[in-house]
N, C-alpha and C positions, 0 to 999 in steps of 0.2 A: 504494500500500500504506500503510495507516494504522498508525503505530507507537503502541504503548501507552506511556504515561508510565512512567518508572522508578519502582520502588517501594522504599521503605525497608524494611529488615528488621523494623522495629518494627510494620509493618502486617500481617505474616503471623504466624499462630500455629502452623500445622501444614502439613505437605506436602499433606494432604488439602484444606486451605483453598486453597492455591495451585493445585492441580489443578482444584478446583471453579471457582475464579475464571477459569481458563484454558479451562474447558469440556471438560476431559479426564479428570475423575475416573472416570467410568464406563468409559471406554476402558482406563485403567490397571488398574482393578479386574478387568475381564474378562481382560486379559492375565495378571494375577497368578494368577487362579483357574486358567486354562488351564496356566500354568507349573507350578503345584503338582500338578495332576492328571497332567500329562505326566511329571513327576519321580516321582510315586508309582507310576505304571504301570511306568516304566523300572526303578525299584528292585525292584519285585515280579518283573519279568522277570529281573533279575540274580540275585535270590535263588533263582529256579527254574531258572537257567541256560537261559532261554528266548530264542531269537534272534528278531529281527524277522521273518525268513522263517517260522519255526515259528509265531509268533503270527499272522501273516497266513494261514497254512494253517488254523489252528484257527478263525480268524474267518471263513474263506472269503472273503478279500478280498486285495487286492494289497499288495505291500511298500511301494508309494508311498503307499497309504492309511495304513499303519502309520507311515511317516515323517511324514505330516501329523499324525497322532494324537500322536506324540511330540515334534513341533516346538512349543516353547512359544510361538512367535510366530504360529503358524497357528491362528487362532480358528475356522476353518471345519470344525468337527467336530461331528457331531450327538450328542445325549444318548444315543441308541440305540447309537451306535458306542462311546461311552465306557462304557456299561453292559456291552456285550458284551466289551470288552477287560478291564474290571474282573472280570467273572465268570471269564474264562479264567485270570487271574492269581490267582484265589482271593479277590477282594475284592468289595465291594458299593459301588456309587456311591450316595451319599446327597446329595440336593439339598434345600435348605430356604429358605424366605423368612423373613427376619428383620425 
């Protein structure tokens, strides 16, 4: 196993730079996006007093799929699933390339 040389704090300017240097920036950004989406859906569910079971019924899916949808660490959720969940909780999913 090859060890990387220690860095001084003077060499880094931002957390993004560090993650980019480590080859992990995209992975962390994807997790952050999923975390925000899961939180927004969960908050909308709370506002409507909508349980995971009821959301699953309305989406015609399983509660385990809803658990994956609401798990911020599980990135294996399709855009179509996110769109369906958003619609049921009265939201719209908007994606854009910047």
